[in-house]
Structures are given as C-alpha cells and as structure tokens.
C-alpha positions as CSV (number, residue, x, y, z in Angstrom):
1,X,-50.0,-10.6,-16.9
2,X,-53.3,-12.3,-15.9
3,X,-56.6,-10.7,-15.1
4,X,-55.8,-10.8,-11.4
5,X,-53.6,-7.7,-11.9
6,X,-55.2,-4.3,-11.9
7,X,-52.2,-2.9,-13.7
8,X,-50.7,-5.6,-15.7
9,X,-47.2,-4.7,-17.2
10,X,-47.9,-6.2,-20.6
11,X,-47.1,-3.7,-23.4
12,X,-47.6,-6.2,-26.2
13,X,-48.6,-9.8,-26.6
14,X,-48.1,-11.6,-29.9
15,X,-49.2,-15.0,-31.1
16,X,-47.8,-16.1,-34.4
17,X,-48.5,-19.1,-36.5
18,X,-46.1,-20.1,-39.4
19,X,-47.7,-22.7,-41.6
20,X,-46.7,-25.4,-44.1
21,X,-48.9,-25.6,-47.2
22,X,-49.1,-27.9,-50.1
23,X,-49.6,-25.1,-52.6
24,X,-48.0,-21.7,-53.4
25,X,-49.2,-18.7,-51.4
26,X,-52.1,-16.9,-52.9
27,X,-52.2,-13.2,-52.3
28,X,-56.0,-13.2,-52.8
29,X,-56.4,-14.9,-49.3
30,X,-56.0,-11.6,-47.3
31,X,-58.7,-10.1,-49.5
32,X,-61.0,-13.0,-48.8
33,X,-60.3,-12.8,-45.1
34,X,-60.8,-9.1,-44.7
35,X,-64.6,-9.0,-45.1
36,X,-64.9,-11.6,-42.3
37,X,-63.0,-9.5,-39.8
38,X,-63.6,-5.9,-41.1
39,X,-66.2,-5.1,-38.4
40,X,-63.6,-5.6,-35.7
41,X,-60.5,-4.7,-37.7
42,X,-61.6,-2.0,-40.2
43,X,-58.2,-0.4,-40.8
44,X,-55.8,-2.0,-43.2
45,X,-52.2,-1.3,-44.3
46,X,-49.4,-3.0,-46.2
47,X,-46.0,-3.9,-44.8
48,X,-43.4,-3.9,-47.5
49,X,-40.7,-6.5,-47.6
50,X,-37.1,-5.5,-47.3
51,X,-33.8,-7.2,-47.9
52,X,-30.4,-6.6,-46.2
53,X,-27.5,-6.7,-48.5
54,X,-23.8,-6.6,-47.3
55,X,-21.0,-5.8,-49.7
56,X,-17.4,-6.7,-48.7
57,X,-16.0,-4.3,-46.1
58,X,-19.2,-2.2,-46.1
59,X,-22.0,-1.6,-43.7
60,X,-25.3,-3.4,-44.2
61,X,-27.8,-1.6,-46.3
62,X,-31.6,-2.1,-46.5
63,X,-33.2,-2.5,-49.8
64,X,-37.0,-2.1,-49.9
65,X,-38.8,-4.3,-52.3
66,X,-42.1,-3.6,-54.0
67,X,-43.3,-7.0,-52.9
68,X,-45.6,-7.3,-49.9
69,X,-44.6,-9.3,-46.9
70,X,-47.8,-8.8,-44.8
71,X,-51.2,-7.3,-44.8
72,X,-52.1,-5.8,-41.5
73,X,-55.7,-5.3,-40.2
74,X,-56.1,-3.0,-37.2
75,X,-58.8,-2.1,-34.7
76,X,-59.9,1.5,-34.9
77,X,-58.1,2.4,-31.7
78,X,-54.9,0.5,-32.6
79,X,-55.2,-1.8,-29.6
80,X,-55.1,-5.0,-31.7
81,X,-53.9,-6.1,-35.1
82,X,-54.1,-9.2,-37.3
83,X,-51.2,-9.8,-39.7
84,X,-51.5,-12.1,-42.7
85,X,-48.6,-13.0,-45.0
86,X,-47.3,-16.0,-47.0
87,X,-48.2,-19.0,-44.7
88,X,-48.3,-16.7,-41.7
89,X,-50.9,-15.5,-39.2
90,X,-50.1,-13.1,-36.4
91,X,-52.3,-11.7,-33.7
92,X,-51.1,-8.7,-31.6
93,X,-52.6,-6.9,-28.7
94,X,-51.2,-3.9,-26.9
95,X,-51.8,-1.9,-23.7
96,X,-54.3,-2.1,-22.1
97,X,-53.9,-5.9,-22.1
98,X,-57.3,-7.5,-22.4
99,X,-56.5,-10.6,-20.4
100,X,-55.8,-14.1,-21.6
101,X,-59.5,-15.2,-22.0
102,X,-60.1,-12.3,-24.4
103,X,-56.8,-12.7,-26.2
104,X,-57.3,-16.4,-26.6
105,X,-60.8,-15.8,-28.0
106,X,-59.3,-13.5,-30.6
107,X,-56.6,-16.0,-31.4
108,X,-59.1,-18.8,-31.8
109,X,-61.4,-16.7,-34.1
110,X,-58.6,-15.6,-36.4
111,X,-57.0,-19.1,-36.5
112,X,-60.3,-20.7,-37.6
113,X,-60.8,-18.1,-40.3
114,X,-57.3,-18.3,-41.6
115,X,-57.2,-22.1,-41.7
116,X,-60.6,-22.2,-43.4
117,X,-59.5,-19.9,-46.2
118,X,-55.9,-20.9,-46.7
119,X,-56.1,-24.7,-45.9
120,X,-52.6,-25.1,-44.5
121,X,-51.2,-28.6,-44.0
122,X,-49.4,-28.1,-40.7
123,X,-47.0,-25.9,-38.8
124,X,-43.6,-24.6,-39.4
125,X,-43.5,-22.7,-36.1
126,X,-45.8,-21.4,-33.4
127,X,-44.9,-18.6,-31.0
128,X,-46.5,-16.8,-28.1
129,X,-44.6,-13.8,-26.7
130,X,-45.3,-11.4,-23.9
131,X,-43.3,-8.1,-23.6
132,X,-43.6,-6.6,-20.1
133,X,-42.4,-3.0,-19.4
134,X,-41.9,-2.3,-15.7
135,X,-41.3,1.3,-14.7
136,X,-40.1,2.5,-11.3
137,X,-40.5,6.1,-10.1
138,X,-37.1,6.1,-8.4
139,X,-33.8,6.3,-10.3
140,X,-32.3,3.3,-8.4
141,X,-33.7,0.1,-6.9
142,X,-32.4,-3.0,-5.2
143,X,-33.1,-5.4,-8.0
144,X,-33.5,-8.4,-5.6
145,X,-36.4,-6.7,-3.9
146,X,-38.5,-6.9,-7.1
147,X,-37.1,-9.7,-9.2
148,X,-36.1,-13.3,-8.5
149,X,-34.7,-13.5,-12.0
150,X,-31.7,-11.2,-12.4
151,X,-28.0,-11.1,-13.2
152,X,-25.9,-12.6,-10.4
153,X,-22.7,-10.7,-9.6
154,X,-20.0,-12.3,-7.4
155,X,-20.0,-10.8,-3.9
156,X,-16.4,-9.6,-4.1
157,X,-16.9,-7.3,-7.1
158,X,-18.7,-3.9,-7.4
159,X,-22.5,-4.6,-7.3
160,X,-23.6,-1.4,-9.0
161,X,-23.7,-1.5,-12.8
162,X,-25.0,0.3,-15.8
163,X,-27.1,-1.1,-18.7
164,X,-27.5,-4.8,-18.9
165,X,-29.4,-7.5,-20.8
166,X,-29.6,-11.2,-19.8
167,X,-31.1,-13.9,-21.9
168,X,-31.7,-17.6,-21.0
169,X,-33.2,-20.4,-23.1
170,X,-35.3,-22.9,-21.2
171,X,-36.2,-26.2,-22.9
172,X,-39.5,-28.1,-22.3
173,X,-41.1,-31.4,-23.3
174,X,-38.0,-33.1,-24.5
175,X,-36.9,-30.2,-26.6
176,X,-40.2,-29.8,-28.4
177,X,-40.7,-26.3,-27.0
178,X,-38.5,-23.5,-25.8
179,X,-38.9,-20.4,-23.8
180,X,-36.5,-17.5,-24.2
181,X,-36.6,-15.1,-21.2
182,X,-34.9,-11.7,-21.4
183,X,-34.5,-9.2,-18.6
184,X,-33.0,-5.8,-19.6
185,X,-33.1,-2.2,-18.6
186,X,-34.3,0.4,-21.0
187,X,-31.9,3.2,-21.9
188,X,-32.8,6.1,-22.3
189,X,-35.9,6.3,-20.3
190,X,-37.5,9.0,-18.1
191,X,-37.6,6.6,-15.2
192,X,-35.8,3.5,-14.3
193,X,-37.4,0.9,-16.6
194,X,-37.0,-2.8,-17.1
195,X,-38.3,-5.1,-19.8
196,X,-39.2,-8.7,-19.0
197,X,-39.7,-10.5,-22.3
198,X,-40.9,-14.1,-22.5
199,X,-41.0,-15.8,-25.9
200,X,-42.3,-19.4,-26.0
201,X,-42.1,-21.3,-29.3
202,X,-42.6,-24.7,-30.9
203,X,-39.1,-25.8,-32.0
204,X,-40.1,-29.3,-33.3
205,X,-42.9,-28.5,-35.8
206,X,-43.8,-32.1,-36.6
207,X,-44.8,-32.7,-33.0
208,X,-48.0,-30.6,-33.1
209,X,-50.8,-31.3,-35.6
210,X,-52.9,-28.5,-37.1
211,X,-56.0,-29.5,-35.0
212,X,-53.9,-29.1,-31.8
213,X,-52.6,-25.6,-32.5
214,X,-55.0,-23.8,-30.2
215,X,-54.4,-26.2,-27.4
216,X,-50.7,-25.5,-27.8
217,X,-51.2,-21.8,-27.3
218,X,-53.1,-22.5,-24.0
219,X,-50.2,-24.6,-22.8
220,X,-47.8,-22.0,-23.9
221,X,-49.6,-19.3,-22.0
222,X,-49.6,-21.4,-18.8
223,X,-45.8,-21.9,-19.1
224,X,-45.2,-18.2,-19.7
225,X,-47.4,-17.3,-16.8
226,X,-45.6,-19.7,-14.5
227,X,-42.2,-18.3,-15.5
228,X,-43.4,-14.8,-15.1
229,X,-44.7,-15.4,-11.6
230,X,-41.5,-17.3,-10.7
231,X,-39.4,-14.3,-11.8
232,X,-41.0,-11.6,-9.7
233,X,-41.5,-10.9,-6.0
234,X,-44.6,-9.8,-3.9
235,X,-43.2,-6.3,-3.9
236,X,-43.6,-6.2,-7.7
237,X,-47.0,-7.8,-7.6
238,X,-48.1,-5.0,-5.3
239,X,-47.0,-2.5,-7.9
240,X,-49.1,-4.4,-10.4
241,X,-52.1,-4.1,-8.0
242,X,-52.6,-7.8,-7.5
243,X,-56.2,-8.8,-6.9
244,X,-56.6,-11.6,-4.3
C-alpha cells in the first residue's frame, strides 16, 4: 500500500469526513468550492439520492428522488474524485495508487477548502478505507503461503472450500476508533482473486476536534498500514514488488 511497493494492490482509497454544523446545509457551497478545484478536478456530475422502501411481504424497491445527495468533481482521467454533499466531504483515489504522501496532500487541500467554505462545527464521523485487490495467476493457492490473516479451519475437516468472506472488528484507543478488516475471494473472476478491505473509522466523534481532523487521518493510515503488513507474508510482498 505504501510507496515501497512497485505494484501496490490498492484499487481504491477513500477518505470521508461527515461533519456537524450549526446551520442547515446550503447547496450553493459545492458551487463555491468548484472554482477553487476546477483546474485539478474539471469534470462534474450529480449523484441522485435514492430511498429503499419495503412493503409487507414484498421485496425491497428503490425509489430515486429528484433531490441531490452529492456533487462529484473528477480528474480528467478519472483517477481521483472529490465528493461534496450535506455536511460531507469525500476524497477518492483509484489505481494507480499515488502513495500516501500524495493522497494526504490531496486530503489536506480539500479539507481546508471545505472547512473554509462550509464552516462546520465538528465531526460526526471520519473514515479512511483501503480496498486491495490481489490477483493470482493460478486457480488455486495455499492461502497460508500468502496471508497471515485468513479463515482457520479445524484440522479434522476438509480444508478445501469455495467462496468465503471473513470480517473482524478491531477496537483502538479505548473504543474511540475501530478498524474493520475483511478478506474475501471474488466470484466470478478470470483468475483467483482476493479482496483485502481495511476500513478505519472514528466511532466516538466528540473525541476529535475539527483542528485535529488531518492528524487523525495520518494516525488512521499508520494503523491501516500496520494491519496490512501484519496480514500478509513475504511471498505476497514479492508479488507486489517490494522495494528495499
């Protein structure tokens, strides 16, 4: 995930801030922000809100609303996106992952612009998420050769298995923060493919002040990186072309 991999497996990294404000959301804010970021993010699109309604004994149905939920501003090549909605700022980057220093620089710039224009009071939630897609050329692997984080099966039952998904929540800092880590295989896929998804979030919003939001993202990234490294073996690092 860091710059020391020649082929980092990150397919998407997302940083999201959900804010608390003393005033109602003003939809002119995205329009005020766009001129400040349009040189880097010239493309814009609207994401419509939708609602899920469930009638008794019926399947859920989606109802699209004419109301907007987000404005999305994209780079010309689609490699990064800024999302702005009611008390919300999201920053997404995709393959090729630019490395944490560049991603953090982008987060910092957008955070400063948003807070200047919207004047939020504090945080409702902060999240930093890394989705890693790991593809093997063979149709079958010994999972323990590549992962240290995997489903454990008792020795006296059949070890081969089909699709799986395991999810564990790890708590940090006295419950202030949480990391959800998911390992799953992707079906269908041309080759054997695993997803290692690490989602770190602030769960006690009153514990982080607005001025400390960017520092929180740096700490979150360090925690995610530590867990990622603890979850894989040197065999997998070699596939990512680790640079020593």
